[in-house]
Phi, psi and omega in degrees: 000137180280134175276106187304318182297323178289320178297317178296317177300317178297319180297322181283320190263345191301329180249016183300330179296343178295338177292339175260334183286326186245145172254142184222036180292310178247314175210166181290127175219157177279136174282171175300316178300318179298318179292323186276322186238334181080170187284337178293308180294317178300320178296316178299316179297321179297316179296316180300313181302316180290318182297326181295339180273356181252112179302130175075018178300126185296127182295327179293322177294320178299316179297321178294319177296317175303315183298319179301317180291312186289336185254000189293340174286339168089331184222149178302316183290348176259008174102001178280128175286341175221153176271153181304130184233013174226158177304322180293320179292321177297314180297315180300315179302312183291324176293318179295318178295317178299315179301315180296319182289319178296318177300313181297319179295315180298317179296316179300321181287312184288333182266358180289127188278334185279094182288345180278346182264141175277356186233147173284173167292172177301131179251113186303318182304324183258353182055040179190170170274157180245142178283132187263345188266000000 
């Protein structure tokens, strides 16, 4: 059974490190921290820093939160240092992946310039053209 509170925490926190990874004063750019450690490590450090300020924060919960952040990319080749190892982490990975794919499909369709065609150009992520109507 999935622990809803952990899945929600993961959904909220999994990309929190991007606030340190990216600079957004004029346009998005990577910070030095972002270039050196990335948003997964930055996110874990942010959670750790906050947890240390809470007396008696459960270490097992802290480890599970770390795991949600570190495993949300799902695969080593996608940047995860660990693969999802809890039901919540598995769900979070697939939800994050689904969100990225729906966004990419929507963007490919809305940005396609040929209004006379019912199909987009070939979209590498999906290895096919997408139907626009």
